[in-house]
C-alpha positions as CSV (number, residue, x, y, z in Angstrom):
1,M,-5.2,7.4,-26.9
2,N,-4.1,4.6,-28.5
3,E,-5.2,0.9,-27.5
4,A,-3.7,-2.3,-28.3
5,T,-3.7,-5.9,-27.4
6,A,-0.9,-7.3,-25.4
7,S,-2.2,-10.6,-24.7
8,P,-5.6,-12.5,-23.9
9,G,-7.4,-10.4,-20.9
10,I,-4.7,-7.8,-21.1
11,T,-5.0,-4.2,-22.8
12,R,-2.7,-1.4,-23.1
13,R,-2.9,2.6,-23.9
14,D,-0.9,5.4,-24.2
15,F,-1.0,7.2,-20.7
16,G,1.1,10.0,-21.4
17,T,5.1,11.3,-21.2
18,L,7.1,11.7,-18.2
19,P,9.0,15.3,-18.0
20,D,12.4,13.3,-19.1
21,G,10.8,12.3,-22.2
22,R,10.0,8.8,-21.1
23,A,6.3,7.1,-22.6
24,V,4.1,5.8,-20.0
25,T,1.7,3.1,-20.7
26,E,-1.4,2.0,-18.9
27,Y,-1.8,-1.8,-18.8
28,T,-5.4,-3.0,-17.9
29,L,-6.0,-6.8,-16.5
30,D,-9.3,-8.1,-17.1
31,N,-10.1,-11.3,-15.3
32,G,-13.4,-12.2,-17.4
33,A,-15.5,-12.4,-14.0
34,G,-15.6,-8.8,-13.2
35,L,-12.6,-7.6,-11.6
36,R,-10.4,-5.0,-13.7
37,L,-7.0,-3.6,-12.5
38,S,-5.1,-0.8,-14.5
39,A,-1.2,0.1,-13.7
40,I,1.2,2.6,-15.2
41,N,5.1,2.6,-15.3
42,L,5.2,5.5,-12.9
43,G,5.8,4.3,-9.7
44,G,4.0,0.7,-10.8
45,I,0.7,3.1,-9.7
46,V,-2.6,1.0,-9.7
47,T,-4.9,3.7,-11.4
48,A,-8.0,1.7,-10.9
49,I,-9.6,-1.4,-9.7
50,L,-13.3,-2.0,-11.2
51,C,-15.3,-4.6,-9.6
52,P,-19.3,-5.0,-9.2
53,D,-21.9,-4.2,-6.6
54,R,-24.6,-6.7,-5.6
55,D,-26.7,-5.2,-8.3
56,G,-23.7,-5.9,-10.8
57,R,-22.8,-2.4,-11.4
58,S,-19.0,-1.9,-11.8
59,A,-16.9,1.3,-10.2
60,N,-13.6,2.1,-9.2
61,V,-12.9,1.3,-6.0
62,V,-9.2,3.3,-5.5
63,L,-8.8,6.7,-5.5
64,G,-6.9,8.0,-8.4
65,L,-5.9,11.1,-10.4
66,P,-6.9,12.4,-13.6
67,T,-3.6,12.4,-15.7
68,L,-0.3,11.6,-16.0
69,D,0.7,15.2,-15.1
70,D,-1.0,15.2,-11.9
71,Y,0.5,11.9,-10.7
72,V,3.8,13.3,-11.0
73,A,3.1,17.1,-9.7
74,R,0.8,15.9,-6.9
75,N,0.2,12.5,-5.8
76,P,-0.2,11.5,-2.1
77,H,1.1,8.0,-3.0
78,F,-2.1,7.2,-4.4
79,G,-1.7,3.6,-5.7
80,T,2.1,3.6,-5.5
81,I,4.5,0.7,-4.7
82,V,6.3,2.0,-1.8
83,G,10.1,1.5,-0.7
84,R,13.0,1.4,-0.1
85,H,11.8,1.7,3.6
86,A,7.9,1.9,3.8
87,N,6.4,4.4,6.4
88,R,8.4,6.6,8.4
89,I,12.2,6.5,9.8
90,A,13.1,8.7,12.6
91,G,15.5,11.7,11.8
92,G,16.1,10.1,8.7
93,R,19.0,8.2,10.3
94,L,19.9,4.8,9.6
95,V,23.0,2.7,11.0
96,I,23.9,-0.4,9.5
97,D,26.9,-2.4,11.0
98,G,28.1,0.8,12.5
99,V,28.3,3.0,9.7
100,A,25.7,5.9,9.4
101,H,23.6,6.7,6.1
102,P,22.1,10.0,6.1
103,L,18.3,9.7,4.4
104,S,16.4,12.3,2.3
105,L,14.0,13.7,4.5
106,N,10.5,14.6,3.2
107,D,8.3,14.5,6.4
108,G,9.6,17.1,8.8
109,P,12.6,15.7,10.7
110,N,11.5,12.1,9.2
111,A,12.2,10.0,5.9
112,L,8.9,9.2,4.8
113,H,8.0,6.2,2.0
114,G,11.6,5.9,1.0
115,G,12.0,9.9,0.5
116,P,11.1,12.1,-2.0
117,G,12.3,10.3,-4.6
118,G,11.1,6.9,-3.5
119,F,9.8,4.1,-5.6
120,G,6.5,5.8,-5.9
121,T,7.9,8.3,-8.2
122,R,10.5,5.8,-10.2
123,F,9.9,4.6,-13.6
124,W,9.1,0.6,-13.3
125,P,9.3,-0.9,-17.1
126,I,6.2,-3.5,-17.2
127,T,6.2,-6.8,-18.8
128,P,2.9,-8.6,-19.3
129,L,3.2,-12.4,-18.7
130,P,1.1,-15.0,-20.9
131,A,-2.1,-16.2,-19.2
132,A,-1.3,-18.8,-16.8
133,R,-3.0,-22.6,-16.9
134,D,-5.3,-21.6,-14.2
135,G,-6.5,-18.7,-16.1
136,S,-4.7,-16.0,-13.9
137,L,-3.4,-13.0,-15.7
138,A,-0.1,-11.2,-14.5
139,L,2.3,-8.0,-15.0
140,Q,5.9,-8.3,-13.9
141,L,7.5,-4.9,-12.8
142,N,11.1,-4.3,-12.5
143,Y,13.1,-1.5,-10.9
144,R,17.0,-1.2,-10.0
145,S,17.4,1.3,-6.9
146,A,21.0,2.6,-7.3
147,D,23.1,2.7,-4.3
148,G,22.9,5.7,-2.3
149,E,19.6,6.5,-3.9
150,E,17.6,8.7,-1.3
151,G,20.5,7.8,1.0
152,Y,19.7,4.0,1.3
153,P,23.3,1.7,0.7
154,G,23.5,-0.9,-1.9
155,Q,22.2,-1.5,-5.4
156,L,18.8,-3.1,-5.1
157,D,17.2,-5.2,-7.7
158,V,13.5,-5.4,-7.0
159,R,10.8,-7.4,-8.9
160,V,7.0,-6.9,-8.2
161,R,4.3,-8.9,-9.9
162,Y,0.5,-8.1,-9.9
163,T,-1.4,-11.2,-10.8
164,L,-5.4,-11.2,-11.0
165,T,-7.1,-14.3,-10.5
166,T,-10.4,-16.0,-11.8
167,D,-11.9,-15.9,-8.4
168,N,-11.3,-11.9,-8.0
169,C,-8.4,-11.8,-6.1
170,W,-5.4,-9.4,-6.6
171,R,-2.0,-10.6,-5.3
172,I,1.2,-8.6,-5.2
173,D,4.5,-10.6,-4.8
174,Y,7.5,-8.8,-3.9
175,Q,11.3,-10.0,-4.3
176,A,14.6,-8.3,-4.2
177,S,18.2,-8.6,-3.7
178,T,21.2,-6.5,-2.7
179,D,24.9,-6.1,-3.3
180,R,25.4,-4.2,0.0
181,T,23.6,-4.5,3.4
182,T,20.5,-2.3,3.1
183,V,17.0,-2.1,4.6
184,I,13.8,-3.0,2.8
185,N,10.3,-2.7,3.7
186,L,7.7,-2.8,0.8
187,T,4.1,-2.3,0.6
188,H,1.5,-0.8,-1.9
189,H,-0.3,2.7,-0.9
190,D,-3.9,2.2,-2.6
191,Y,-6.4,4.4,-1.2
192,F,-9.9,2.3,-1.1
193,N,-13.2,3.3,-1.5
194,L,-15.5,0.4,-2.0
195,A,-18.6,2.4,-2.6
196,G,-16.8,4.1,-5.6
197,G,-17.5,7.5,-4.5
198,G,-18.2,9.5,-1.3
199,S,-17.0,8.8,2.0
200,V,-15.6,5.6,3.7
201,L,-16.9,6.4,7.2
202,D,-19.8,3.8,6.9
203,H,-17.5,1.1,5.9
204,R,-16.9,-1.6,8.5
205,L,-13.5,-2.9,9.2
206,T,-11.9,-5.7,10.8
207,L,-8.4,-6.1,11.9
208,A,-6.8,-9.5,13.0
209,A,-4.5,-7.5,15.7
210,S,-4.8,-7.1,19.5
211,R,-1.8,-4.6,19.7
212,F,-1.1,-1.6,18.0
213,A,1.9,1.0,17.9
214,A,1.2,4.4,19.9
215,V,3.0,7.0,18.1
216,D,5.1,10.2,19.0
217,A,4.4,14.1,18.0
218,T,6.0,13.3,14.3
219,L,3.9,10.1,14.3
220,I,7.0,7.6,14.8
221,P,6.2,4.5,17.1
222,E,7.0,4.9,21.0
223,A,5.7,2.0,22.4
224,L,3.1,-1.4,21.9
225,A,-0.3,-1.1,23.2
226,D,-3.4,-3.4,23.8
227,V,-6.0,-2.4,21.7
228,A,-8.8,-3.5,24.3
229,G,-10.8,-0.6,25.4
230,T,-9.6,1.9,22.9
231,P,-10.6,3.3,19.3
232,F,-7.9,1.2,17.7
233,D,-9.9,-2.1,18.4
234,F,-11.2,-3.6,15.3
235,R,-11.0,-7.5,16.4
236,E,-14.6,-7.2,15.5
237,S,-16.6,-5.4,12.5
238,T,-16.5,-1.9,13.6
239,R,-17.9,1.5,11.6
240,I,-14.7,3.3,10.5
241,G,-16.5,6.8,11.4
242,A,-17.6,5.5,15.0
243,R,-14.8,6.4,16.7
244,L,-12.6,8.7,14.2
245,R,-13.6,11.6,16.2
246,D,-12.7,10.4,19.5
247,A,-10.9,12.3,21.7
248,H,-8.1,9.5,22.7
249,P,-4.7,11.7,22.5
250,Q,-3.8,8.9,19.8
251,I,-6.4,9.8,17.4
252,V,-6.0,13.6,18.1
253,R,-2.3,13.3,17.4
254,A,-2.8,11.8,14.1
255,R,-5.8,13.5,13.1
256,G,-7.3,10.1,13.0
257,Y,-6.0,6.6,12.3
258,D,-2.4,6.6,10.9
259,H,-1.0,3.6,13.0
260,H,0.7,0.0,12.7
261,W,-1.1,-2.9,14.1
262,V,0.9,-6.1,14.9
263,L,-1.1,-8.9,13.2
264,D,-1.9,-12.0,15.7
265,R,-0.3,-14.8,13.9
266,A,0.3,-18.2,14.0
267,D,3.4,-18.6,11.9
268,D,5.7,-15.7,11.0
269,H,6.1,-16.4,7.5
270,A,2.8,-17.9,5.9
271,M,-0.2,-16.1,4.3
272,A,-2.3,-15.0,7.1
273,F,-5.8,-12.9,7.3
274,A,-5.0,-9.5,8.3
275,A,-8.1,-7.1,7.6
276,R,-11.7,-7.4,6.1
277,L,-13.4,-4.3,4.9
278,V,-16.8,-3.9,4.0
279,D,-19.2,-1.4,2.2
280,P,-22.6,-2.2,3.4
281,G,-24.4,-0.2,0.9
282,S,-23.1,-1.4,-2.2
283,G,-22.1,-5.0,-0.6
284,R,-18.7,-5.2,-1.8
285,V,-16.1,-6.8,0.4
286,L,-12.4,-6.9,0.5
287,E,-10.2,-9.3,2.4
288,I,-6.7,-9.1,2.8
289,E,-4.2,-11.6,3.7
290,T,-0.4,-11.3,3.8
291,T,3.0,-12.8,4.7
292,E,4.0,-9.2,6.5
293,P,3.7,-8.9,10.2
294,G,1.6,-6.0,10.4
295,L,-0.4,-3.4,9.0
296,Q,-0.7,0.4,8.6
297,F,-4.2,1.7,8.6
298,Y,-4.4,5.2,7.5
299,S,-7.8,7.1,7.2
300,G,-7.1,9.6,4.8
301,N,-6.7,12.5,7.4
302,F,-4.5,14.8,5.0
303,L,-6.7,14.5,2.1
304,D,-7.9,18.8,2.2
305,G,-10.1,19.2,-0.6
306,S,-7.1,20.2,-2.8
307,L,-7.0,17.4,-5.0
308,V,-9.6,16.4,-7.6
309,G,-9.9,13.0,-8.3
310,S,-10.2,10.9,-11.5
311,G,-13.9,10.7,-11.4
312,G,-14.0,14.6,-11.0
313,Q,-14.8,14.7,-7.4
314,V,-12.8,16.5,-5.0
315,Y,-10.9,14.5,-2.3
316,R,-11.7,15.1,1.4
317,Q,-10.8,13.4,4.5
318,G,-12.4,10.1,4.9
319,D,-13.1,9.6,1.1
320,G,-10.9,6.8,1.3
321,L,-8.7,4.7,3.3
322,C,-5.3,2.7,3.3
323,L,-4.6,-0.7,4.4
324,E,-0.7,-1.1,3.9
325,T,0.7,-4.8,4.8
326,Q,4.4,-4.2,5.9
327,H,6.9,-4.2,8.7
328,P,6.8,-1.7,11.5
329,P,7.4,2.2,11.0
330,N,11.0,2.9,12.3
331,A,11.8,-0.9,12.1
332,P,15.9,-0.1,11.6
333,H,15.8,1.9,15.1
334,M,13.6,-0.8,17.2
335,A,16.0,-4.0,17.3
336,D,17.8,-2.6,20.7
337,R,14.6,-1.3,22.2
338,A,13.5,-3.4,25.3
339,H,9.7,-2.3,24.3
340,W,9.8,-3.6,21.1
341,P,10.0,-7.2,21.7
342,D,10.5,-9.7,18.4
343,V,10.4,-6.9,15.9
344,P,11.0,-8.6,12.7
345,S,14.2,-7.1,11.2
346,T,14.2,-5.1,7.8
347,L,18.0,-5.9,7.3
348,L,18.7,-7.5,3.7
349,R,22.2,-8.9,3.3
350,P,24.0,-9.8,0.0
351,G,23.1,-13.4,-1.0
352,D,19.7,-13.2,0.7
353,M,16.4,-12.7,-0.9
354,F,13.6,-10.7,0.1
355,R,10.1,-12.1,-0.6
356,S,7.0,-10.6,0.5
357,S,3.2,-11.5,-0.7
358,T,-0.3,-10.0,0.0
359,V,-3.2,-10.9,-1.5
360,H,-6.7,-8.8,-2.2
361,R,-9.7,-10.8,-2.3
362,F,-12.6,-8.6,-3.6
363,G,-16.5,-10.2,-3.1
364,L,-20.0,-9.5,-2.1
365,L,-21.8,-9.7,0.9
366,P,-24.8,-12.3,0.6
367,R,-27.9,-11.2,-0.4
368,R,-30.8,-11.0,2.4
């Protein structure tokens, strides 16, 4: 594969060709302080995030697939931008201002992650940006979602920026506008494994949330529940595997964790702490801050050994986990339901601008 310098700290290489003939490029941001991030045009997919452990050994801490053909044919949302509406919408049914919009179904009776042709399957032109004065590096990704795409109304113009800072943060900034009232709920669907391989069951997770959304048989939220006294209480650092096999009905129903937590926030719009993930073995730490009201924790329940990863390993349940900052699943159906108090709307109207930001801060545990 050919490699050429795009700008200081950013390299690029040919990643393959899509079935329609469009060439895909992989761009790599290297902050010079040990953190490297690679992304491709298809779905804005982050193919790799390399960072050092406590001994200075670098490893890829996100799950990926070996080739572009694999991403096209069998990607379970590894590393994708998710939209137009992240997570599930019940029945694939959307009503805006009294008008019904049937959505494409791809999760039993529900629409999931924007449908089978959601943002993670689309081509995103990528522009490397000049290095900022503070040394940070960035890629800008753009996509125009057509009116009616996957059933969603309105032409939606989306801009996503990936920024790598000199202090080992990966920031995602989302922005979108529409010419017709629609819904929008954007997130990023990375499967993290801070060990760089093997299982995440010994990782320890902290979530800044005292409530989670209990789900029905198709994983649509039914009602908010208090985490106290349940396997969903991650307010203190807890080993992922400690309660993953618990007989709690919600764990059984989802085959593990696949639930939305409502973040405990003092300000609905400011950047706030959401999660902390620690791998005691490598010493790697990931802290997440976001402007979003909630977070979906997914424990990789449907990784069944049918996928071979970019490192040659077979992925099984517990080999990666997702921490997706977002608005609640099924949000368009929640506004008129009494047991969903103060659910943030995902409506976007012409003249308004959707904005959202999430920061992933990579670090290390202090040496003993």
